[in-house]
C-alpha positions as YAML, in Angstrom:
chain: A
units: angstrom
residues:
- id: 1
  name: MET
  ca: [126.23, 108.76, 128.95]
- id: 2
  name: THR
  ca: [125.93, 104.91, 129.51]
- id: 3
  name: GLY
  ca: [124.43, 103.18, 132.35]
- id: 4
  name: LEU
  ca: [121.74, 100.88, 133.40]
- id: 5
  name: ASN
  ca: [118.80, 103.36, 133.03]
- id: 6
  name: VAL
  ca: [119.74, 105.45, 129.90]
- id: 7
  name: ARG
  ca: [117.63, 108.48, 129.28]
- id: 8
  name: MET
  ca: [116.05, 107.82, 125.75]
- id: 9
  name: GLY
  ca: [114.08, 109.80, 123.41]
- id: 10
  name: VAL
  ca: [112.10, 108.12, 120.60]
- id: 11
  name: LEU
  ca: [111.37, 109.75, 117.10]
- id: 12
  name: LEU
  ca: [108.21, 108.40, 115.38]
- id: 13
  name: SER
  ca: [105.74, 109.12, 112.83]
- id: 14
  name: GLY
  ca: [103.16, 106.52, 113.10]
- id: 15
  name: SER
  ca: [101.37, 103.98, 115.39]
- id: 16
  name: GLY
  ca: [104.09, 103.62, 118.01]
- id: 17
  name: ARG
  ca: [104.38, 100.03, 118.32]
- id: 18
  name: THR
  ca: [108.06, 100.05, 118.74]
- id: 19
  name: LEU
  ca: [107.46, 102.76, 121.56]
- id: 20
  name: GLN
  ca: [104.93, 100.56, 123.10]
- id: 21
  name: ASN
  ca: [107.66, 97.70, 123.15]
- id: 22
  name: PHE
  ca: [109.99, 99.81, 124.86]
- id: 23
  name: ILE
  ca: [107.42, 100.92, 127.46]
- id: 24
  name: ASP
  ca: [106.29, 97.19, 128.18]
- id: 25
  name: LEU
  ca: [109.85, 95.84, 128.40]
- id: 26
  name: GLY
  ca: [110.70, 98.74, 130.72]
- id: 27
  name: LYS
  ca: [107.93, 97.90, 133.13]
- id: 28
  name: GLU
  ca: [109.24, 94.35, 132.98]
- id: 29
  name: GLY
  ca: [112.73, 95.48, 133.93]
- id: 30
  name: LEU
  ca: [114.11, 93.96, 130.55]
- id: 31
  name: LEU
  ca: [115.20, 97.15, 129.18]
- id: 32
  name: LYS
  ca: [118.00, 99.16, 130.50]
- id: 33
  name: ALA
  ca: [116.67, 102.58, 129.23]
- id: 34
  name: ARG
  ca: [113.83, 104.78, 130.01]
- id: 35
  name: VAL
  ca: [111.74, 106.61, 127.53]
- id: 36
  name: VAL
  ca: [111.80, 110.17, 128.70]
- id: 37
  name: LYS
  ca: [110.77, 111.97, 125.38]
- id: 38
  name: VAL
  ca: [108.66, 111.17, 122.36]
- id: 39
  name: VAL
  ca: [109.02, 113.50, 119.11]
- id: 40
  name: SER
  ca: [106.56, 112.88, 116.52]
- id: 41
  name: SER
  ca: [106.86, 114.41, 112.76]
- id: 42
  name: ARG
  ca: [102.96, 114.02, 112.59]
- id: 43
  name: ARG
  ca: [100.15, 115.37, 114.62]
- id: 44
  name: ASP
  ca: [97.96, 112.40, 114.08]
- id: 45
  name: ALA
  ca: [100.68, 109.71, 115.04]
- id: 46
  name: PHE
  ca: [99.00, 107.41, 117.41]
- id: 47
  name: GLY
  ca: [102.38, 107.06, 119.32]
- id: 48
  name: LEU
  ca: [101.57, 110.47, 120.74]
- id: 49
  name: GLU
  ca: [98.76, 108.98, 122.48]
- id: 50
  name: ARG
  ca: [100.79, 106.11, 123.65]
- id: 51
  name: ALA
  ca: [103.11, 108.70, 125.20]
- id: 52
  name: ARG
  ca: [100.34, 110.62, 126.91]
- id: 53
  name: GLN
  ca: [98.83, 107.45, 128.40]
- id: 54
  name: ASN
  ca: [102.27, 106.47, 129.85]
- id: 55
  name: GLY
  ca: [103.02, 109.93, 131.16]
- id: 56
  name: ILE
  ca: [105.96, 110.65, 128.82]
- id: 57
  name: PRO
  ca: [106.66, 114.29, 127.59]
- id: 58
  name: ALA
  ca: [105.81, 114.37, 123.96]
- id: 59
  name: ALA
  ca: [106.28, 117.13, 121.15]
- id: 60
  name: ILE
  ca: [105.38, 117.51, 117.61]
- id: 61
  name: VAL
  ca: [108.03, 118.68, 115.10]
- id: 62
  name: ARG
  ca: [106.88, 118.71, 111.35]
- id: 63
  name: ARG
  ca: [109.41, 118.85, 108.72]
- id: 64
  name: ARG
  ca: [106.84, 121.14, 106.49]
- id: 65
  name: ASP
  ca: [107.02, 123.85, 109.20]
- id: 66
  name: PHE
  ca: [110.63, 124.27, 108.42]
- id: 67
  name: ALA
  ca: [112.54, 125.86, 105.40]
- id: 68
  name: THR
  ca: [115.36, 123.49, 105.67]
- id: 69
  name: THR
  ca: [116.45, 120.02, 106.88]
- id: 70
  name: GLU
  ca: [118.90, 121.60, 109.33]
- id: 71
  name: GLU
  ca: [116.41, 123.79, 110.84]
- id: 72
  name: PHE
  ca: [114.04, 120.86, 111.35]
- id: 73
  name: SER
  ca: [116.89, 118.69, 112.77]
- id: 74
  name: ASN
  ca: [117.95, 121.62, 115.10]
- id: 75
  name: ALA
  ca: [114.24, 121.76, 116.49]
- id: 76
  name: VAL
  ca: [114.24, 118.06, 117.07]
- id: 77
  name: THR
  ca: [117.58, 118.09, 118.74]
- id: 78
  name: ALA
  ca: [116.05, 121.12, 121.23]
- id: 79
  name: GLU
  ca: [113.25, 118.81, 122.17]
- id: 80
  name: LEU
  ca: [115.58, 116.02, 122.97]
- id: 81
  name: HIS
  ca: [117.89, 118.30, 124.96]
- id: 82
  name: ALA
  ca: [114.65, 119.51, 127.05]
- id: 83
  name: GLU
  ca: [114.66, 116.15, 128.84]
- id: 84
  name: ASP
  ca: [118.35, 115.58, 128.74]
- id: 85
  name: VAL
  ca: [118.29, 112.58, 126.50]
- id: 86
  name: ALA
  ca: [121.37, 110.48, 126.08]
- id: 87
  name: LEU
  ca: [120.30, 108.00, 123.52]
- id: 88
  name: VAL
  ca: [117.94, 108.56, 120.64]
- id: 89
  name: ALA
  ca: [115.73, 105.41, 119.11]
- id: 90
  name: MET
  ca: [114.25, 106.24, 115.80]
- id: 91
  name: ALA
  ca: [111.01, 104.21, 115.35]
- id: 92
  name: GLY
  ca: [109.43, 104.64, 112.01]
- id: 93
  name: PHE
  ca: [110.40, 108.19, 111.70]
- id: 94
  name: LEU
  ca: [109.77, 109.32, 108.07]
- id: 95
  name: SER
  ca: [111.74, 112.48, 107.91]
- id: 96
  name: LEU
  ca: [115.46, 112.81, 107.68]
- id: 97
  name: TYR
  ca: [117.11, 113.78, 111.06]
- id: 98
  name: ARG
  ca: [120.52, 115.10, 110.52]
- id: 99
  name: VAL
  ca: [122.49, 113.77, 113.57]
- id: 100
  name: PRO
  ca: [124.35, 116.69, 115.28]
- id: 101
  name: GLU
  ca: [127.85, 116.10, 116.69]
- id: 102
  name: CYS
  ca: [126.38, 115.90, 120.19]
- id: 103
  name: TYR
  ca: [124.66, 112.74, 119.28]
- id: 104
  name: ALA
  ca: [127.21, 111.07, 117.05]
- id: 105
  name: GLY
  ca: [127.20, 107.21, 117.87]
- id: 106
  name: ARG
  ca: [123.94, 107.97, 120.04]
- id: 107
  name: VAL
  ca: [121.20, 107.61, 117.49]
- id: 108
  name: MET
  ca: [119.92, 104.18, 116.46]
- id: 109
  name: ASN
  ca: [117.41, 103.27, 113.79]
- id: 110
  name: VAL
  ca: [115.62, 99.92, 113.08]
- id: 111
  name: HIS
  ca: [114.93, 99.01, 109.46]
- id: 112
  name: PRO
  ca: [112.59, 96.07, 108.45]
- id: 113
  name: ALA
  ca: [115.01, 94.40, 106.14]
- id: 114
  name: LEU
  ca: [118.57, 93.04, 106.16]
- id: 115
  name: LEU
  ca: [120.71, 95.82, 105.11]
- id: 116
  name: PRO
  ca: [122.22, 96.83, 102.81]
- id: 117
  name: SER
  ca: [119.53, 95.25, 100.71]
- id: 118
  name: PHE
  ca: [116.09, 97.05, 100.49]
- id: 119
  name: GLY
  ca: [117.29, 100.12, 102.05]
- id: 120
  name: GLY
  ca: [117.46, 103.85, 101.34]
- id: 121
  name: GLU
  ca: [115.41, 106.78, 100.73]
- id: 122
  name: GLY
  ca: [111.77, 105.56, 99.78]
- id: 123
  name: PHE
  ca: [112.28, 102.22, 101.41]
- id: 124
  name: TYR
  ca: [110.10, 101.96, 104.50]
- id: 125
  name: GLY
  ca: [107.08, 100.05, 105.97]
- id: 126
  name: ASP
  ca: [105.19, 97.75, 103.55]
- id: 127
  name: LYS
  ca: [107.26, 99.02, 100.54]
- id: 128
  name: VAL
  ca: [110.23, 97.12, 101.89]
- id: 129
  name: HIS
  ca: [108.34, 93.79, 102.36]
- id: 130
  name: GLN
  ca: [106.71, 94.12, 99.09]
- id: 131
  name: ALA
  ca: [110.33, 94.77, 97.53]
- id: 132
  name: VAL
  ca: [111.48, 91.60, 99.25]
- id: 133
  name: LEU
  ca: [108.68, 89.36, 98.17]
- id: 134
  name: ASP
  ca: [108.92, 90.74, 94.55]
- id: 135
  name: TYR
  ca: [112.50, 89.95, 94.40]
- id: 136
  name: GLY
  ca: [111.87, 86.36, 95.46]
- id: 137
  name: CYS
  ca: [114.07, 86.47, 98.56]
- id: 138
  name: LYS
  ca: [114.10, 83.34, 100.70]
- id: 139
  name: VAL
  ca: [115.18, 85.27, 103.86]
- id: 140
  name: SER
  ca: [114.47, 88.56, 105.34]
- id: 141
  name: GLY
  ca: [114.72, 90.33, 108.71]
- id: 142
  name: CYS
  ca: [115.58, 93.33, 110.45]
- id: 143
  name: THR
  ca: [118.54, 95.57, 111.16]
- id: 144
  name: VAL
  ca: [119.30, 97.75, 114.04]
- id: 145
  name: HIS
  ca: [122.15, 100.52, 113.27]
- id: 146
  name: PHE
  ca: [123.54, 103.59, 114.37]
- id: 147
  name: ALA
  ca: [122.15, 106.30, 112.19]
- id: 148
  name: ASP
  ca: [124.08, 108.69, 110.19]
- id: 149
  name: ASN
  ca: [122.89, 111.37, 107.74]
- id: 150
  name: SER
  ca: [121.93, 108.88, 104.95]
- id: 151
  name: TYR
  ca: [118.81, 106.90, 104.92]
- id: 152
  name: ASP
  ca: [119.50, 103.31, 106.36]
- id: 153
  name: HIS
  ca: [123.33, 103.53, 105.83]
- id: 154
  name: GLY
  ca: [124.88, 103.86, 109.51]
- id: 155
  name: PRO
  ca: [127.08, 100.90, 111.01]
- id: 156
  name: ILE
  ca: [125.10, 97.81, 111.90]
- id: 157
  name: ILE
  ca: [124.60, 96.80, 115.38]
- id: 158
  name: VAL
  ca: [122.29, 93.81, 115.31]
- id: 159
  name: GLN
  ca: [120.54, 91.75, 112.71]
- id: 160
  name: LYS
  ca: [118.00, 89.16, 112.92]
- id: 161
  name: ALA
  ca: [116.73, 86.93, 110.12]
- id: 162
  name: VAL
  ca: [113.34, 85.52, 109.23]
- id: 163
  name: PRO
  ca: [112.19, 82.84, 106.57]
- id: 164
  name: VAL
  ca: [110.24, 84.15, 103.64]
- id: 165
  name: GLU
  ca: [107.50, 81.61, 103.26]
- id: 166
  name: GLU
  ca: [105.84, 80.53, 99.83]
- id: 167
  name: THR
  ca: [102.49, 81.69, 101.07]
- id: 168
  name: ASP
  ca: [103.56, 85.08, 102.62]
- id: 169
  name: ASP
  ca: [101.93, 88.34, 101.57]
- id: 170
  name: VAL
  ca: [103.02, 91.76, 102.70]
- id: 171
  name: HIS
  ca: [101.20, 91.67, 106.01]
- id: 172
  name: ALA
  ca: [102.31, 88.14, 106.86]
- id: 173
  name: LEU
  ca: [105.96, 88.91, 106.30]
- id: 174
  name: ALA
  ca: [105.76, 92.38, 108.10]
- id: 175
  name: ALA
  ca: [104.32, 90.60, 111.25]
- id: 176
  name: ARG
  ca: [107.12, 88.08, 111.17]
- id: 177
  name: VAL
  ca: [109.81, 90.77, 110.84]
- id: 178
  name: PHE
  ca: [108.21, 92.95, 113.40]
- id: 179
  name: GLU
  ca: [108.44, 90.07, 116.12]
- id: 180
  name: LYS
  ca: [112.27, 90.07, 115.34]
- id: 181
  name: GLU
  ca: [112.49, 93.87, 115.71]
- id: 182
  name: LYS
  ca: [111.12, 93.52, 119.18]
- id: 183
  name: GLU
  ca: [113.82, 91.43, 120.02]
- id: 184
  name: ALA
  ca: [116.76, 93.04, 118.03]
- id: 185
  name: TYR
  ca: [116.03, 96.82, 119.17]
- id: 186
  name: PRO
  ca: [115.97, 96.27, 122.82]
- id: 187
  name: GLU
  ca: [119.16, 94.03, 122.56]
- id: 188
  name: ALA
  ca: [121.02, 96.84, 120.96]
- id: 189
  name: ILE
  ca: [119.71, 99.43, 123.57]
- id: 190
  name: ASN
  ca: [120.91, 97.10, 126.18]
- id: 191
  name: LEU
  ca: [124.29, 96.65, 124.79]
- id: 192
  name: PHE
  ca: [124.54, 100.68, 124.54]
- id: 193
  name: ALA
  ca: [123.52, 100.67, 128.07]
- id: 194
  name: GLU
  ca: [125.95, 98.31, 129.23]
- id: 195
  name: GLY
  ca: [128.81, 100.26, 127.48]
- id: 196
  name: ARG
  ca: [129.61, 97.45, 125.17]
- id: 197
  name: LEU
  ca: [129.27, 99.08, 121.67]
- id: 198
  name: VAL
  ca: [132.36, 100.45, 119.80]
- id: 199
  name: ILE
  ca: [132.06, 102.01, 116.40]
- id: 200
  name: ARG
  ca: [135.10, 101.38, 114.22]
- id: 201
  name: GLY
  ca: [134.46, 102.67, 110.76]
- id: 202
  name: ARG
  ca: [131.69, 100.69, 109.45]
- id: 203
  name: ARG
  ca: [131.64, 98.10, 111.98]
- id: 204
  name: VAL
  ca: [130.42, 97.91, 115.50]
- id: 205
  name: GLU
  ca: [132.50, 95.87, 117.88]
- id: 206
  name: ILE
  ca: [130.45, 94.17, 120.69]
- id: 207
  name: ARG
  ca: [132.71, 94.03, 123.77]
- id: 208
  name: PRO
  ca: [132.19, 90.91, 126.02]
- id: 209
  name: ALA
  ca: [129.95, 91.39, 129.13]
- id: 210
  name: GLN
  ca: [131.82, 92.07, 132.24]
- id: 211
  name: GLU
  ca: [131.66, 89.72, 135.03]
- id: 212
  name: GLY
  ca: [129.79, 90.43, 138.34]
...
């Protein structure tokens, strides 16, 4: 399930900036995973166009088309299985995806704050950054974690911090945090591909790199 060219699926609902980062890093040989499937919860997500431009199979699975979260999640899983996906990267996926047993410890998410602060249902996108500013935080950042069946709850893999400047508005802070997301998410994926992540309860142990 791990290796140096892990088959990865990306779940998104919006512009696909994170997907584009994965694609660009893959072309540069800096990502030890290959995006082989994109699943969007919205028909108008620009991430679908990014997938099309790069020849990546894509599917639309909308929550509203299913009676239950379980049925929706099963449909998403079926799309991932169609491309033999080994790792799932959530990238602004705004619907709850219930992680099936077959993907336990193989679904990651990135959150634009330092969890457990400013996380949970309803905290996404600019809402997170506005909450950070309203609280008067001096530091923010991003968190990459393994996803479980609660919003922003699974064990943390990588966190990176950024300062909150006195002159920041939502857009300035969001831009600074996203630059760190572009570093942190690939780092977590590469650690997975190298077989260096071990989940122990709420902690993720990072094994030393093997020499040679």
